[in-house]
Structures are given as structure tokens and as C-alpha cells.
C-alpha positions in Angstrom: -2.0 21.3 12.9 -0.3 19.3 10.2 -2.4 18.6 7.0 -2.3 15.6 4.8 -2.2 15.5 1.0 -2.6 12.2 -0.8 -1.2 12.1 -4.4 -2.2 9.2 -6.5 0.0 8.0 -9.4 -1.6 5.2 -11.3 1.0 3.4 -13.3 2.2 0.3 -15.2 0.7 -2.7 -16.8 -1.7 -3.4 -13.9 -2.8 0.2 -13.3 -1.3 0.1 -9.8 -1.7 3.1 -7.5 1.5 4.5 -6.1 0.8 7.0 -3.4 2.8 10.0 -2.2 1.6 11.1 1.3 2.6 14.7 2.1 2.6 16.8 5.2 1.5 20.0 3.5 3.1 22.2 6.1 6.5 20.5 6.6 6.6 19.5 2.9 7.8 16.1 4.0 6.6 13.0 2.1 6.6 9.2 2.1 6.0 7.0 -0.9 3.7 4.0 -0.6 4.2 1.1 -3.1 6.4 2.4 -5.9 5.3 0.4 -8.9 6.7 0.3 -12.4 7.3 4.0 -13.3 9.9 5.0 -10.8 11.3 8.0 -12.8 7.8 9.4 -12.9 7.4 9.1 -9.2 10.7 10.8 -8.6 9.8 13.6 -11.0 6.5 14.2 -9.1 8.5 14.6 -5.9 10.6 17.3 -7.5 7.6 19.1 -9.0 5.8 19.1 -5.7 9.0 20.3 -4.0 8.7 17.8 -1.2 11.4 15.9 0.6 11.0 12.1 0.7 11.5 10.6 4.1 10.8 6.9 3.5 9.2 4.2 1.3 6.4 2.2 3.0 5.2 -1.1 1.4 1.8 -2.5 1.9 2.9 -5.8 0.5 5.4 -7.4 -1.9 3.6 -8.2 -5.2 5.7 -7.2 -8.2 3.4 -4.5 -9.5 3.7 -2.7 -6.1 7.5 -2.9 -5.6 9.2 -2.8 -9.1 10.2 0.8 -8.6 11.6 0.4 -5.1 15.2 -0.1 -6.1 15.3 3.0 -8.3 13.5 5.2 -5.7 15.7 4.1 -2.8 18.8 4.4 -4.9 17.9 8.0 -6.0 16.9 9.2 -2.6 18.7 7.1 0.0 15.6 6.8 2.2 14.8 3.9 4.4 12.5 1.1 3.2 9.8 -0.3 5.5 8.3 -3.9 5.0 6.4 -6.4 7.2 8.8 -9.4 7.7 6.1 -11.9 6.7 6.2 -10.6 3.2 10.0 -10.8 2.9 10.1 -14.1 1.0 7.7 -12.7 -1.6 9.8 -9.5 -1.7 13.0 -11.5 -2.3 11.3 -13.4 -5.1 10.7 -10.2 -7.2 12.9 -11.4 -10.1 10.8 -14.6 -10.3 7.5 -12.7 -10.0 8.6 -10.3 -12.7 9.5 -13.1 -15.1 6.1 -14.8 -14.4 4.2 -11.6 -15.2 6.4 -10.7 -18.2 7.7 -7.5 -16.5 11.2 -6.1 -16.6 13.2 -7.8 -13.8 14.5 -5.9 -10.8 16.4 -6.9 -7.7 15.1 -4.8 -4.8 17.3 -3.5 -1.9 17.1 -5.2 1.5 14.4 -3.5 3.7 15.7 -1.2 6.4 12.9 -1.4 8.9 10.3 -4.0 10.0 6.7 -3.0 10.1 4.7 -4.5 13.0 1.0 -4.3 13.8 0.2 -1.2 15.9 3.5 0.5 15.0 3.3 4.3 14.8 5.0 5.9 11.8 5.8 9.6 11.6 5.5 11.9 8.6 6.4 15.4 9.6 3.7 16.4 12.1 1.5 13.4 11.1 1.3 10.0 12.6 0.1 6.8 10.9 -0.8 3.5 12.5 0.3 0.2 10.9 -2.4 -2.4 10.7 -1.6 -6.0 9.7 -4.2 -7.1 7.2 -3.1 -10.5 5.9 -5.1 -12.6 3.4 -4.0 -11.1 0.1 -0.4 -11.8 1.2 1.0 -12.9 4.6 2.6 -9.7 5.5 0.1 -7.2 4.0 -0.4 -4.0 6.0 -2.5 -0.9 5.8 -1.4 2.6 6.9 -4.1 4.5 8.8 -4.3 8.1 10.0 -5.8 11.5 9.5 -9.0 10.2 7.9 -7.2 8.1 5.4 -6.4 4.4 5.0 -3.9 3.3 2.4 -4.9 -0.3 2.1 -2.9 -1.9 -0.8 -4.8 -4.8 -2.3 -6.8 -5.8 0.8 -9.9 -3.8 -0.1 -11.2 -2.1 -3.3 -14.2 -0.1 -4.3 -16.8 -2.8 -4.6 -14.4 -5.7 -4.2 -11.6 -7.3 -2.2 -8.1 -8.5 -3.0 -7.5 -11.8 -4.8 -6.5 -14.7 -2.7 -5.5 -17.3 -5.3 -1.8 -16.3 -5.2 0.8 -18.0 -3.0 0.2 -17.0 0.7 -3.4 -15.8 0.0 -6.4 -17.0 2.0 -10.0 -15.8 1.6 -11.2 -16.3 5.2 -8.0 -14.6 6.5 -8.6 -11.6 4.3 -12.2 -11.2 5.2 -11.3 -11.4 8.9 -8.6 -8.8 8.4 -11.1 -6.4 6.6 -13.7 -6.9 9.3 -11.4 -6.5 12.3 -8.9 -3.9 11.0 -10.7 -1.8 8.4 -14.4 -1.9 9.1 -13.6 -0.8 12.6 -12.6 2.6 11.2 -15.1 5.5 11.0 -17.4 5.4 8.0 -16.0 8.6 6.7 -12.4 7.2 6.4 -11.2 7.5 2.8 -9.9 4.3 1.5 -7.0 4.5 -0.9 -6.6 1.1 -2.6 -3.8 -0.4 -4.6 -5.9 -0.4 -7.8 -9.0 1.6 -8.9 -10.7 4.6 -7.4 -10.8 5.8 -3.8 -13.8 4.9 -1.7 -14.9 5.1 2.0 -15.3 2.6 4.7 -19.0 3.5 5.0 -19.6 2.9 1.3 -17.9 -0.5 1.4 -19.6 -1.5 4.6 -23.0 -0.7 3.0 -22.5 -1.9 -0.7 -19.5 -4.1 -1.1 -21.0 -7.5 -2.0 -18.1 -9.4 -0.5 -18.8 -7.7 2.9 -22.6 -7.5 2.9 -23.0 -11.3 2.2 -24.5 -10.7 -1.2 -21.7 -12.6 -2.8 -20.2 -15.7 -1.2 -16.7 -17.0 -1.9 -15.6 -20.6 -1.9 
């Protein structure tokens, strides 16, 4: 039975978490959300002696995609993105300028992510779940006891909704319908900050328990 490793590479001005998901037996990997330090990500692939198969994007905010061009150029792997985040993706140069980051022009996505889509990594399978609210085309990748959730859900918090395309009620509905329906023991790998579990967030996250009201 294939086994999953999740490697976390916290990087850049916003301490973004780039993840490398590895089938430990096949030594195949995918990279989720390559942020600012692309050469570091590529070096880690080499030191782990794994073969990158694809880049998967949870969403298209600059801190999550600045390294996409470099990683795709170096490896030639296909890039996966939900089409509702394509306008945000294409606006990366403008996003970078607004945030004071080094500008980058990302390559066109190769594959469209859709809700319910099954993605293969060696002998592992992940389900794509559309979780809009932080951005229109935001997705999570779920499988093998793990949920890579981008900026939808954090340990003790949720994603911001004050950026273009964000909506608080939509995000809360996404979390409720697509993430809190997972088993409590599911490990949540967020776009920033430490890993947590679905059960921990269900019990203690003030945005989900009603202890903290938004709007």
C-alpha cells in the first residue's frame, strides 16, 4: 500500500507553506503552491531523490504562486489550477507590484481542476474539493488522512476575505460543507502556520464554534 509523506517548506515574506507530497514507495512527488523560494524547492526535490510529476495550486495569490514559473521551467511538469482563479493568476505581475515582491509572469496552466476530480500521485489518489471564499477558484486536496487546504482554514483561524473575490459567508459555507465533513483525525496542512486537525478546529476554532462572529 502506497504511503504518503508531506514535506513542508515555509518560505518568503509571508511565511507561506509550500508542500511537497511524496509517494514514499514510488518516490513520485507533486508540489503544492510553490511560493517565493523556487530554487530551494527544487533543491529539496533533488535531496529527497524524488521525481516531480505535477504542480497543484490551491489558489492564485502571489505568495502561493511566485515560484511557479521557475519550477515548471526547470521540471517541465504540468500545472493544475481551478479556472475561476485564472484571472487572479494572470494578474500576478500586478499582485507582485502591490505587495512589493519581485515580479514574475507565470506559465499558462495545463490542466483545469474541478470539484470532485481525482488526482493521482504514484499509488495515491487525492480528491479536489472546491472551497471558494478566500478566492473564487480556491481548492483543497484531500486524501490519505491529509487535507492540503491553502488559505481556506488555519489553526485557530480562517482565510481573509477582504481581497478581490473574497466572501466571508461563502468561505464559512465551504469550510462547513467541504472540510468539516472530513474525519476528525484528518491532518490539515494550511497555507500559513502550523498543521492542525479537523477535530481540533471543529472544537476550538472561534470562527467555526460561533465564539467569534464576523461582519
